[in-house]
VEXSE-832779 format. One record per atom (N, C-alpha, C): residue number from 1; residue in three letters; x, y, z. Coordinates in steps of 0.05 Angstrom, whole numbers. Example, Ala and Ser with C-alpha at 12.3 -4.5 7.8 and 13.67 -1.06 7.14 Angstrom:
<rs>
r n = 1, res = ALA, xx = 264, yy = -114, zz = 156
r n = 1, res = ALA, xx = 246, yy = -90, zz = 156
r n = 1, res = ALA, xx = 264, yy = -66, zz = 156
r n = 2, res = SER, xx = 257, yy = -45, zz = 142
r n = 2, res = SER, xx = 273, yy = -21, zz = 143
r n = 2, res = SER, xx = 258, yy = 1, zz = 157
</rs>
This chain:
<rs>
r n = 1, res = UNK, xx = 30, yy = -506, zz = 110
r n = 1, res = UNK, xx = 15, yy = -511, zz = 86
r n = 1, res = UNK, xx = 41, yy = -517, zz = 63
r n = 2, res = UNK, xx = 39, yy = -542, zz = 57
r n = 2, res = UNK, xx = 61, yy = -550, zz = 34
r n = 2, res = UNK, xx = 49, yy = -546, zz = 5
r n = 3, res = UNK, xx = 63, yy = -525, zz = -10
r n = 3, res = UNK, xx = 50, yy = -522, zz = -36
r n = 3, res = UNK, xx = 59, yy = -547, zz = -55
r n = 4, res = UNK, xx = 42, yy = -557, zz = -72
r n = 4, res = UNK, xx = 49, yy = -578, zz = -87
r n = 4, res = UNK, xx = 42, yy = -574, zz = -117
r n = 5, res = UNK, xx = 52, yy = -585, zz = -135
r n = 5, res = UNK, xx = 45, yy = -585, zz = -164
r n = 5, res = UNK, xx = 25, yy = -604, zz = -168
r n = 6, res = UNK, xx = 19, yy = -623, zz = -147
r n = 6, res = UNK, xx = -5, yy = -645, zz = -150
r n = 6, res = UNK, xx = -30, yy = -632, zz = -142
r n = 7, res = UNK, xx = -33, yy = -608, zz = -133
r n = 7, res = UNK, xx = -57, yy = -598, zz = -125
r n = 7, res = UNK, xx = -80, yy = -593, zz = -143
r n = 8, res = UNK, xx = -103, yy = -601, zz = -140
r n = 8, res = UNK, xx = -123, yy = -597, zz = -153
r n = 8, res = UNK, xx = -134, yy = -568, zz = -151
r n = 9, res = UNK, xx = -151, yy = -562, zz = -169
r n = 9, res = UNK, xx = -163, yy = -532, zz = -169
r n = 9, res = UNK, xx = -176, yy = -526, zz = -149
r n = 10, res = UNK, xx = -189, yy = -543, zz = -131
r n = 10, res = UNK, xx = -199, yy = -543, zz = -105
r n = 10, res = UNK, xx = -177, yy = -534, zz = -86
r n = 11, res = UNK, xx = -159, yy = -547, zz = -85
r n = 11, res = UNK, xx = -136, yy = -545, zz = -69
r n = 11, res = UNK, xx = -124, yy = -515, zz = -70
r n = 12, res = UNK, xx = -118, yy = -504, zz = -97
r n = 12, res = UNK, xx = -110, yy = -476, zz = -103
r n = 12, res = UNK, xx = -131, yy = -459, zz = -90
r n = 13, res = UNK, xx = -158, yy = -464, zz = -95
r n = 13, res = UNK, xx = -175, yy = -444, zz = -84
r n = 13, res = UNK, xx = -175, yy = -441, zz = -53
r n = 14, res = UNK, xx = -170, yy = -463, zz = -39
r n = 14, res = UNK, xx = -167, yy = -464, zz = -14
r n = 14, res = UNK, xx = -142, yy = -447, zz = -3
r n = 15, res = UNK, xx = -122, yy = -456, zz = -18
r n = 15, res = UNK, xx = -98, yy = -434, zz = -13
r n = 15, res = UNK, xx = -99, yy = -411, zz = -18
r n = 16, res = UNK, xx = -113, yy = -403, zz = -38
r n = 16, res = UNK, xx = -119, yy = -373, zz = -45
r n = 16, res = UNK, xx = -135, yy = -361, zz = -21
r n = 17, res = UNK, xx = -155, yy = -375, zz = -16
r n = 17, res = UNK, xx = -172, yy = -363, zz = 10
r n = 17, res = UNK, xx = -157, yy = -358, zz = 34
r n = 18, res = UNK, xx = -136, yy = -377, zz = 39
r n = 18, res = UNK, xx = -121, yy = -378, zz = 63
r n = 18, res = UNK, xx = -102, yy = -357, zz = 59
r n = 19, res = UNK, xx = -89, yy = -354, zz = 39
r n = 19, res = UNK, xx = -71, yy = -331, zz = 31
r n = 19, res = UNK, xx = -85, yy = -304, zz = 33
r n = 20, res = UNK, xx = -107, yy = -297, zz = 26
r n = 20, res = UNK, xx = -125, yy = -275, zz = 26
r n = 20, res = UNK, xx = -127, yy = -268, zz = 56
r n = 21, res = UNK, xx = -135, yy = -288, zz = 69
r n = 21, res = UNK, xx = -138, yy = -281, zz = 100
r n = 21, res = UNK, xx = -112, yy = -274, zz = 115
r n = 22, res = UNK, xx = -90, yy = -287, zz = 108
r n = 22, res = UNK, xx = -66, yy = -282, zz = 121
r n = 22, res = UNK, xx = -58, yy = -258, zz = 112
r n = 23, res = UNK, xx = -60, yy = -247, zz = 91
r n = 23, res = UNK, xx = -50, yy = -222, zz = 79
r n = 23, res = UNK, xx = -67, yy = -198, zz = 90
r n = 24, res = UNK, xx = -93, yy = -206, zz = 98
r n = 24, res = UNK, xx = -109, yy = -184, zz = 110
r n = 24, res = UNK, xx = -103, yy = -180, zz = 142
r n = 25, res = UNK, xx = -90, yy = -202, zz = 150
r n = 25, res = UNK, xx = -81, yy = -198, zz = 180
r n = 25, res = UNK, xx = -51, yy = -184, zz = 182
r n = 26, res = UNK, xx = -37, yy = -181, zz = 162
r n = 26, res = UNK, xx = -12, yy = -172, zz = 160
r n = 26, res = UNK, xx = 5, yy = -177, zz = 136
r n = 27, res = UNK, xx = 31, yy = -170, zz = 138
r n = 27, res = UNK, xx = 49, yy = -171, zz = 117
r n = 27, res = UNK, xx = 58, yy = -203, zz = 113
r n = 28, res = UNK, xx = 64, yy = -208, zz = 90
r n = 28, res = UNK, xx = 77, yy = -238, zz = 82
r n = 28, res = UNK, xx = 100, yy = -232, zz = 64
r n = 29, res = UNK, xx = 113, yy = -252, zz = 60
r n = 29, res = UNK, xx = 139, yy = -254, zz = 37
r n = 29, res = UNK, xx = 128, yy = -275, zz = 20
r n = 30, res = UNK, xx = 120, yy = -268, zz = -3
r n = 30, res = UNK, xx = 113, yy = -289, zz = -25
r n = 30, res = UNK, xx = 135, yy = -291, zz = -45
r n = 31, res = UNK, xx = 141, yy = -314, zz = -50
r n = 31, res = UNK, xx = 159, yy = -323, zz = -71
r n = 31, res = UNK, xx = 143, yy = -335, zz = -94
r n = 32, res = UNK, xx = 149, yy = -327, zz = -117
r n = 32, res = UNK, xx = 132, yy = -338, zz = -139
r n = 32, res = UNK, xx = 149, yy = -334, zz = -164
r n = 33, res = UNK, xx = 139, yy = -348, zz = -188
r n = 33, res = UNK, xx = 154, yy = -349, zz = -210
r n = 33, res = UNK, xx = 138, yy = -330, zz = -230
r n = 34, res = UNK, xx = 153, yy = -311, zz = -238
r n = 34, res = UNK, xx = 143, yy = -296, zz = -257
r n = 34, res = UNK, xx = 132, yy = -304, zz = -284
r n = 35, res = UNK, xx = 121, yy = -288, zz = -302
r n = 35, res = UNK, xx = 116, yy = -296, zz = -328
r n = 35, res = UNK, xx = 138, yy = -303, zz = -346
r n = 36, res = UNK, xx = 159, yy = -287, zz = -340
r n = 36, res = UNK, xx = 186, yy = -294, zz = -356
r n = 36, res = UNK, xx = 203, yy = -317, zz = -346
r n = 37, res = UNK, xx = 194, yy = -326, zz = -325
r n = 37, res = UNK, xx = 209, yy = -349, zz = -315
r n = 37, res = UNK, xx = 228, yy = -342, zz = -288
r n = 38, res = UNK, xx = 230, yy = -321, zz = -282
r n = 38, res = UNK, xx = 247, yy = -317, zz = -264
r n = 38, res = UNK, xx = 228, yy = -314, zz = -233
r n = 39, res = UNK, xx = 244, yy = -321, zz = -213
r n = 39, res = UNK, xx = 231, yy = -321, zz = -191
r n = 39, res = UNK, xx = 231, yy = -295, zz = -179
r n = 40, res = UNK, xx = 210, yy = -285, zz = -160
r n = 40, res = UNK, xx = 208, yy = -258, zz = -150
r n = 40, res = UNK, xx = 201, yy = -259, zz = -120
r n = 41, res = UNK, xx = 215, yy = -249, zz = -105
r n = 41, res = UNK, xx = 204, yy = -247, zz = -75
r n = 41, res = UNK, xx = 192, yy = -220, zz = -67
r n = 42, res = UNK, xx = 168, yy = -223, zz = -56
r n = 42, res = UNK, xx = 155, yy = -194, zz = -55
r n = 42, res = UNK, xx = 140, yy = -192, zz = -29
r n = 43, res = UNK, xx = 149, yy = -171, zz = -11
r n = 43, res = UNK, xx = 136, yy = -166, zz = 13
r n = 43, res = UNK, xx = 110, yy = -154, zz = 7
r n = 44, res = UNK, xx = 87, yy = -169, zz = 15
r n = 44, res = UNK, xx = 62, yy = -153, zz = 9
r n = 44, res = UNK, xx = 40, yy = -157, zz = 28
r n = 45, res = UNK, xx = 18, yy = -142, zz = 28
r n = 45, res = UNK, xx = -2, yy = -145, zz = 44
r n = 45, res = UNK, xx = -26, yy = -138, zz = 31
r n = 46, res = UNK, xx = -51, yy = -142, zz = 48
r n = 46, res = UNK, xx = -76, yy = -136, zz = 43
r n = 46, res = UNK, xx = -87, yy = -122, zz = 68
r n = 47, res = UNK, xx = -71, yy = -118, zz = 88
r n = 47, res = UNK, xx = -80, yy = -109, zz = 112
r n = 47, res = UNK, xx = -90, yy = -78, zz = 108
r n = 48, res = UNK, xx = -116, yy = -72, zz = 117
r n = 48, res = UNK, xx = -127, yy = -49, zz = 110
r n = 48, res = UNK, xx = -112, yy = -21, zz = 118
r n = 49, res = UNK, xx = -101, yy = -24, zz = 143
r n = 49, res = UNK, xx = -89, yy = -1, zz = 157
r n = 49, res = UNK, xx = -58, yy = 6, zz = 135
r n = 50, res = UNK, xx = -53, yy = -12, zz = 120
r n = 50, res = UNK, xx = -25, yy = -8, zz = 104
r n = 50, res = UNK, xx = -32, yy = -2, zz = 75
r n = 51, res = UNK, xx = -52, yy = -3, zz = 69
r n = 51, res = UNK, xx = -63, yy = 2, zz = 38
r n = 51, res = UNK, xx = -67, yy = 30, zz = 34
r n = 52, res = UNK, xx = -61, yy = 39, zz = 13
r n = 52, res = UNK, xx = -64, yy = 69, zz = 5
r n = 52, res = UNK, xx = -94, yy = 75, zz = 5
r n = 53, res = UNK, xx = -101, yy = 98, zz = 14
r n = 53, res = UNK, xx = -131, yy = 110, zz = 14
r n = 53, res = UNK, xx = -138, yy = 116, zz = -19
r n = 54, res = UNK, xx = -163, yy = 107, zz = -26
r n = 54, res = UNK, xx = -167, yy = 110, zz = -50
r n = 54, res = UNK, xx = -196, yy = 124, zz = -49
r n = 55, res = UNK, xx = -196, yy = 145, zz = -68
r n = 55, res = UNK, xx = -222, yy = 160, zz = -72
r n = 55, res = UNK, xx = -236, yy = 148, zz = -93
r n = 56, res = UNK, xx = -259, yy = 140, zz = -91
r n = 56, res = UNK, xx = -277, yy = 126, zz = -110
r n = 56, res = UNK, xx = -294, yy = 151, zz = -129
r n = 57, res = UNK, xx = -290, yy = 148, zz = -152
r n = 57, res = UNK, xx = -305, yy = 166, zz = -170
r n = 57, res = UNK, xx = -332, yy = 151, zz = -177
r n = 58, res = UNK, xx = -351, yy = 172, zz = -180
r n = 58, res = UNK, xx = -378, yy = 162, zz = -186
r n = 58, res = UNK, xx = -380, yy = 145, zz = -213
r n = 59, res = UNK, xx = -363, yy = 151, zz = -231
r n = 59, res = UNK, xx = -362, yy = 141, zz = -256
r n = 59, res = UNK, xx = -344, yy = 115, zz = -259
r n = 60, res = UNK, xx = -332, yy = 109, zz = -238
r n = 60, res = UNK, xx = -310, yy = 84, zz = -235
r n = 60, res = UNK, xx = -332, yy = 59, zz = -234
r n = 61, res = UNK, xx = -320, yy = 42, zz = -256
r n = 61, res = UNK, xx = -333, yy = 15, zz = -258
r n = 61, res = UNK, xx = -319, yy = -7, zz = -236
r n = 62, res = UNK, xx = -330, yy = -22, zz = -225
r n = 62, res = UNK, xx = -319, yy = -40, zz = -205
r n = 62, res = UNK, xx = -298, yy = -61, zz = -220
r n = 63, res = UNK, xx = -275, yy = -63, zz = -207
r n = 63, res = UNK, xx = -257, yy = -79, zz = -217
r n = 63, res = UNK, xx = -261, yy = -105, zz = -218
r n = 64, res = UNK, xx = -256, yy = -122, zz = -242
r n = 64, res = UNK, xx = -264, yy = -152, zz = -242
r n = 64, res = UNK, xx = -246, yy = -167, zz = -230
r n = 65, res = UNK, xx = -255, yy = -187, zz = -212
r n = 65, res = UNK, xx = -240, yy = -206, zz = -195
r n = 65, res = UNK, xx = -228, yy = -225, zz = -213
r n = 66, res = UNK, xx = -203, yy = -231, zz = -209
r n = 66, res = UNK, xx = -192, yy = -255, zz = -226
r n = 66, res = UNK, xx = -192, yy = -278, zz = -209
r n = 67, res = UNK, xx = -197, yy = -299, zz = -221
r n = 67, res = UNK, xx = -195, yy = -325, zz = -204
r n = 67, res = UNK, xx = -168, yy = -338, zz = -207
r n = 68, res = UNK, xx = -146, yy = -328, zz = -223
r n = 68, res = UNK, xx = -123, yy = -340, zz = -229
r n = 68, res = UNK, xx = -98, yy = -322, zz = -217
r n = 69, res = UNK, xx = -106, yy = -296, zz = -211
r n = 69, res = UNK, xx = -84, yy = -284, zz = -199
r n = 69, res = UNK, xx = -92, yy = -271, zz = -174
r n = 70, res = UNK, xx = -72, yy = -260, zz = -160
r n = 70, res = UNK, xx = -80, yy = -243, zz = -135
r n = 70, res = UNK, xx = -71, yy = -218, zz = -135
r n = 71, res = UNK, xx = -85, yy = -193, zz = -128
r n = 71, res = UNK, xx = -76, yy = -169, zz = -125
r n = 71, res = UNK, xx = -72, yy = -164, zz = -99
r n = 72, res = UNK, xx = -43, yy = -155, zz = -93
r n = 72, res = UNK, xx = -34, yy = -147, zz = -70
r n = 72, res = UNK, xx = -21, yy = -122, zz = -69
r n = 73, res = UNK, xx = -12, yy = -109, zz = -47
r n = 73, res = UNK, xx = -1, yy = -84, zz = -44
r n = 73, res = UNK, xx = 28, yy = -93, zz = -34
r n = 74, res = UNK, xx = 47, yy = -83, zz = -54
r n = 74, res = UNK, xx = 74, yy = -88, zz = -52
r n = 74, res = UNK, xx = 86, yy = -67, zz = -31
r n = 75, res = UNK, xx = 98, yy = -78, zz = -10
r n = 75, res = UNK, xx = 103, yy = -58, zz = 11
r n = 75, res = UNK, xx = 133, yy = -47, zz = 6
r n = 76, res = UNK, xx = 150, yy = -60, zz = -12
r n = 76, res = UNK, xx = 175, yy = -47, zz = -19
r n = 76, res = UNK, xx = 171, yy = -23, zz = -41
r n = 77, res = UNK, xx = 158, yy = -33, zz = -60
r n = 77, res = UNK, xx = 151, yy = -13, zz = -83
r n = 77, res = UNK, xx = 129, yy = 8, zz = -77
r n = 78, res = UNK, xx = 111, yy = 5, zz = -57
r n = 78, res = UNK, xx = 90, yy = 21, zz = -47
r n = 78, res = UNK, xx = 72, yy = 21, zz = -71
r n = 79, res = UNK, xx = 63, yy = 1, zz = -84
r n = 79, res = UNK, xx = 47, yy = 1, zz = -108
r n = 79, res = UNK, xx = 32, yy = -29, zz = -111
r n = 80, res = UNK, xx = 10, yy = -28, zz = -120
r n = 80, res = UNK, xx = -7, yy = -53, zz = -128
r n = 80, res = UNK, xx = 9, yy = -70, zz = -148
r n = 81, res = UNK, xx = 12, yy = -97, zz = -141
r n = 81, res = UNK, xx = 23, yy = -117, zz = -159
r n = 81, res = UNK, xx = 7, yy = -140, zz = -157
r n = 82, res = UNK, xx = 7, yy = -156, zz = -180
r n = 82, res = UNK, xx = -5, yy = -186, zz = -175
r n = 82, res = UNK, xx = 12, yy = -204, zz = -181
r n = 83, res = UNK, xx = 2, yy = -231, zz = -177
r n = 83, res = UNK, xx = 19, yy = -255, zz = -185
r n = 83, res = UNK, xx = 1, yy = -277, zz = -187
r n = 84, res = UNK, xx = 4, yy = -295, zz = -206
r n = 84, res = UNK, xx = -9, yy = -322, zz = -209
r n = 84, res = UNK, xx = -10, yy = -337, zz = -188
r n = 85, res = UNK, xx = -32, yy = -344, zz = -181
r n = 85, res = UNK, xx = -36, yy = -360, zz = -156
r n = 85, res = UNK, xx = -18, yy = -387, zz = -157
r n = 86, res = UNK, xx = -23, yy = -399, zz = -181
r n = 86, res = UNK, xx = -11, yy = -426, zz = -183
r n = 86, res = UNK, xx = 20, yy = -425, zz = -188
r n = 87, res = UNK, xx = 34, yy = -401, zz = -190
r n = 87, res = UNK, xx = 61, yy = -397, zz = -191
r n = 87, res = UNK, xx = 71, yy = -389, zz = -165
r n = 88, res = UNK, xx = 58, yy = -390, zz = -141
r n = 88, res = UNK, xx = 70, yy = -390, zz = -116
r n = 88, res = UNK, xx = 88, yy = -410, zz = -109
r n = 89, res = UNK, xx = 109, yy = -405, zz = -99
r n = 89, res = UNK, xx = 127, yy = -429, zz = -91
r n = 89, res = UNK, xx = 133, yy = -430, zz = -60
r n = 90, res = UNK, xx = 130, yy = -404, zz = -45
r n = 90, res = UNK, xx = 133, yy = -404, zz = -17
r n = 90, res = UNK, xx = 119, yy = -382, zz = -4
r n = 91, res = UNK, xx = 108, yy = -383, zz = 18
r n = 91, res = UNK, xx = 97, yy = -362, zz = 32
r n = 91, res = UNK, xx = 108, yy = -358, zz = 63
r n = 92, res = UNK, xx = 121, yy = -337, zz = 70
r n = 92, res = UNK, xx = 131, yy = -334, zz = 95
r n = 92, res = UNK, xx = 115, yy = -314, zz = 113
r n = 93, res = UNK, xx = 105, yy = -320, zz = 132
r n = 93, res = UNK, xx = 93, yy = -301, zz = 149
r n = 93, res = UNK, xx = 102, yy = -295, zz = 177
r n = 94, res = UNK, xx = 107, yy = -271, zz = 184
r n = 94, res = UNK, xx = 119, yy = -266, zz = 211
r n = 94, res = UNK, xx = 97, yy = -263, zz = 234
r n = 95, res = UNK, xx = 100, yy = -278, zz = 252
r n = 95, res = UNK, xx = 72, yy = -275, zz = 271
r n = 95, res = UNK, xx = 92, yy = -262, zz = 297
r n = 96, res = UNK, xx = 78, yy = -235, zz = 304
r n = 96, res = UNK, xx = 87, yy = -224, zz = 324
r n = 96, res = UNK, xx = 71, yy = -225, zz = 349
</rs>
């Protein structure tokens, strides 16, 4: 999939769905532009077995889903991070 500045919102939605599916299958290296204009390379995942265990409190409110950013688990920092979907420049996935 070639990322393009000419994509429509529908194209970005498809890309976002595809990326979520890939990240649920295993880690990927995502390159994106941060808010300060610098590029960042992050190895991240949404693979359930690699995510930290979370204990839900009864009083906890559900987290609001963003339509413009993606929340992922950074495997190098071992913390949750997010990036703006339309700022993604490259995705590398290792298939084993």
